[in-house]
N, C-alpha and C positions, 0 to 999 in steps of 0.2 A: 034878327036876321044878320048873317055875316055877308061881307062883300069883299071880293078881290078884283082889283082893277089893273089894267096894263095891256100888254100885247098877248093875245090869245092864239095858241097854235091850233089852226083849223086845217081842213083838207085843201084850202086855198092858200095856205101859208099863215104867217102871223098877221093878225089884224087887231087894231086898237079896240078895246071893249072892256066890259066888266061882267062878272058873274055874281049872282047872289045864291046863297045856299042856307038851308035850315033843316035841322034834324036829319042830317045825312042825305038830303035830297037837293039837287040843283033846282032852284026855283025860277031863275031868270038868266038868260045869256043875252046881253045887249051890246050894241055898238057904242063906241065912244067911252071916254073915261068917266069915273065916278069920284066925286069929291068926298063921298061918305065911306069910301073903301077903308077897311082896317089893315089891308096889306096890298102892296103894289109891286108888280114885277112881271116876269114872263110866266104866263099861265099855260100849263102843259098837262096833257093826260099823264097820269102817274106811270112810272117806269116799270118794266118787267125785266127781271134778270132771268134769261131763258135757259141757263144751264149752271147749276151749282152742285157742289158736294159740301153742304154746310157743316156736316159733322166733322169734316177734316180740320176744322178750326182747332181741335184739341191735339192734332198731330204735329209734333215738332218738325221743323224743316231740317232735312239732311241733304246738304248741297252735293254730297259725294255720290248720291244715287242717280241712276238713269231713270227715265220715265217708266220703263218696264219694271225696274226694281222697286220703284216707289209706289206705283198704283196698280200694277197688273194683278188680277185676282187669280187664285185665292190667297196667295202668300206674300203679296207685295207688302212693303213696310207699313203702309197706311192701314192695311187690313189687320196686320199684327197688332197695331196700336188700338184700332177700334175694337177689336175682339177682347182686349184685356182691360178696356176702360169701363168703369162702372156706369150703369145707365144714368144715374143721377148726374154724373159729370158730363155725359153726352147731352142730356137735356139742358143743363145750364149753359153749355157752350152754344148749342143750337138757338136757344132763346136769346142769347147775347148777340148772335149774328143776325137773327131776325130783327131785333131792335136796331142794330147798326144799319141794316138795309133800309128799314122804314124811315129812319131819320136822314137818309140820303135820297129819299124820293121813290124807293122801290116798294110797291104795295103787294106785288106777287112775284114768286120765283119758282122755277121748275127745278126740282131737286131729284137727282138720282141717289136714292137712299139705300145704302147698304144694309144688310142684316135681315132681309126678307120681311116676314110679317112683323116681328118685334121691332125691327128697324123702322118700318113705315109708321108704326103706331107712335114712335117717339116724336114724329113731326106733327102729330095731331094737337090741336088746341093751342097754337102759338098766339101770343098776345099782339105781335107787331105785324111785320110783313107776312103774307099768307102763302103757304106752300101749295104747289101742284106736285103731288107726291108720285114719283116714278119708282115703284118698288123694284128692287134688284134681287131676283131669285138666284139661288146658287146653282140649281139644276132644274130640269123640267119635271115637276111632280104635280100632276093635275089637281090633287086635293089641296096641296099647299098653295098652288097658284090661284085657285078659286077663292081661298080666304084672303090671299094677298091682294087680289083685285077688289075685294070688298072693302079693304081699308086703304086703298090707294086710288089715284086717278089714272094710273096706267103702269106700264112696266118699262124699264130702261136697262136692258142687258149691256154689258161692256162693249163687245164688238163681235162681228161675225167670226173673227179669228179665234175667239175664246170659247165658242160653243159648237156643238154638233148642229149642222144646218137643219136637220129634221126637227130638232127640239126648238130651234128658233122659229121655224115655220109654224109649229104647233102653238108656240107662245104668242106669236102675232095673231093667229086666228082666234085664239081664246080671248085675247085682249079686245080685239075688234068686235067679237061677238057680244061682249058686254058693254060696248060703247065706250071703251077706254082707249087712252093714248098708247101708242107703241113707238118709243124713240130708241135710237141706238147710236153709239159712237161708231164712226166710220172713217177709215183712211187717216188715222191720227199718226201712228208710228210707221206704217207701211201702206201702200195703196192696196185696197181691197176690191173685190169684184163688184162693181156697182150694179151690174145686172142682177146678181144674186141678192144684193142688199135691197134693191128696189122691188124685187119679187116678193119681199116680205111685207110690202105695203106699209112702210113706216109712216107715222104721222110727221116725223121730222128726223133729221140726221144731225149729229154733233161733230164738229171739227172739220173734216175734209181737207186737212192741210196737205195731204199727199195726192189729192184728186187731180185728174187731168181735166183739160178743157172739155173733152167729150163726156167725162163723168158729170161735170157741172151742168152741161147742156141736158143730159139725161134727167137730172134732178128737176131742172126747170120744166122740161117737157111733161114730167109726171106731177108737177105742182107740189114737190116735196121741199119744204123749207130747210134751210141749214142754219144751225146755231154756231157762230164762230166765237172763239175765246182767245183773242189775239195776245193778251198778256201772258196767259198760261202757255200758249203755243210757242211764243218767242222765248219764254224761259227755258223750254226744252229744245230750243234750236230749230223750230219750224216756223216759217212765215205763212200765215193763212192767205190764200189768193183772193182777197176781198174784191179787188177790182174785177178779176175774172168772173167771180160769182155774180157780181152785178151786171157785167157785160153779157153774161149768158141768160140773164133774166131770172136768177134765183131770188127768192124772198129770204133775206138774211136778217137774223136776230142776233143779239149779243148776249153772251153769258160770261161769268167770271170764273167758272170752273172751281178748282180745289181751293178751299179756304185756308189751306196750310201754306200756300205760296202767293195767293192773291186775295186781299181783303175784298169782299163783295161790294165794291163801290162801282156802280154801273156808269157813273159819270167819268170815273177814271178810265173805265173800259172804252167809253165813247171817245174820250180824248185820244187814247192810244190808237183806236181804230181810225180816227180822223187823220192823225199824223201818218199812220201807215198807208192810208189811201192816197194821201198827198205824195208820199214816196213812190207809190205805184202809178202815179200820173192822174189822179182824180182831183179836180179843183173844186167841185161842188160837194159840200158836206151835208146837203139836205137828207140824203139817204141814211146817214148815221142817226139822225133824230128818229126816223122811222124804225130803225133797228132796235131802239130802246123803248119805243112807245107802241106803235101799231103792230109791228111784225111779231113781237113776242106774245102779245095778246091774241093774235090770230092763231097761233099754235095752240093755245089753251082752248079757245072757242072761236071757230071760224065766224060765228054770227054775232060775237060780242061787239058792242058799239065801241068805237075808238074816240070819236070826237065828243066834246063836252056839250051836252044838249039839256034843255029843260026837262025835268021829271026823271032824269037819270040819277042813279045813286052816285054820290060823290066819289070820285076816284081821280084826283088831280093833284098837282103840285104847283107851287109858285116859287120861281127862282129869281134871284136878284137880277134886275135888268141893268146891265153895265153900259147901256146907251149906244152900243154899236150894232152891227148886223146881228139879229137875234140867233140865227143858226150858228154863226161863227162863235158868238159869245157862249152859247150853250155848250157847244161841243169842245171848244178849245180853252175856255176860261172859267170853267166851273168844277174841274176835277178836284176832289178832296174837300169841297165845301158842302155845307148843309143848306137845303131849301129854306125859304122863309116860312113856308106852310106846306104840310102834307095832310091831305084829307081823304080818308077812306071810310065810306058810310058815315057812321056817327063818330068815328075816331078822328080827332083833329090834333095835330102836333105842330107847334109853332117853334121855328128855329130862332137863333139869335140874329 
C-alpha cells in the first residue's frame, strides 16, 4: 500500500493528514502525519486544464500576426498549418503535450479540437492526461454532427461572430439532447451579445475579456462558468477581468489556450492569474486554487467529487511543501516545477 503525508487540500482548507491508496483506489484519509509515507508534501485534487488547443503545439509561432490572422477560422494561419500536417505528426505532438500536462499535475483537459470527426478521433486513447473532447464542426450538418457527438464529449464552436445564429442554436440543442457539453468562445476580440450567447444554453464560456460588468453578472445569474486564459489573452493585448468575474459571482476556471504560444502548464497559468488578481486589487488567492481544481472539474461533470475521500478513484497530486502559507506557495512558487507524485486511477508518476 502507498501513502502520502502532508497538508491535504479540503473544503475547509489545508489540514495536516495522510492518505493511503492501492490499486488506483484511495483506501484511507486520516488526520495527522504518517511516518511511513513514501512521499510528503501538499496533497491536492489533480488539476484540470479547462481550455486547450493541444494540436496547436505543432504550429510555429508567428509574432507578426494578429489574433484574427492567427486563429480565426477557416483560413487563419494555424488552420493552414493543421490542414497540411500529416495525422501521424499531429498524433505525436498531441501525445507529447498530454504527457507534459500529466507530469505537471493535470489529469484532465478540455480541448477544442479542430478537424471535425477525424480531428476528434485523434484525441482518443491518449496515454497521459485525459481529454474532454469538444469537437469543432465547420458548418451545421446534422448527419456529420451526429457522428461527431458520438466520438466527442461535446462541441466547441469558435464564437457567435463566426456562425449563423440559427445554426448555433441547432448545434446547441443537438448537443444537449445527447447529454453533451456545449462550450463557446465569447467576447475575446470584440464584445458580443451576451443575451444571444446565453440563449444558446452554453455549458461554459471561454475568455470574456471584452465583457462588461453586466455581461458577467448575467453569466453568474445563469450559473454559466467562464474559463479564463490570462497568459494567452495578455499575449494578444487583452487583460481578462478576473476580479470582476469573481466579484459578480462567476465560477472561473483556468485554461492555457493555444499550445503554439503557451505551454499547457496550469501552475504557470495559476501564477499568472494570481499576480494579475493582485494587480487588480485581490489579496486572497484561495480562489486561484479552486480555478485549477474544483471549477474545471465541475464543468466536466457537475456531480463529480472534488475532495479526496476513501473509496474514490485516485486523482490527486503531491506538490513540494515549501513551508510557507500553502495557498501562496502553491500559486506563486510552483510555476514550471513538476509535482512529486501524480496519481490517476492505476497510473502513478513520480517526479524528481
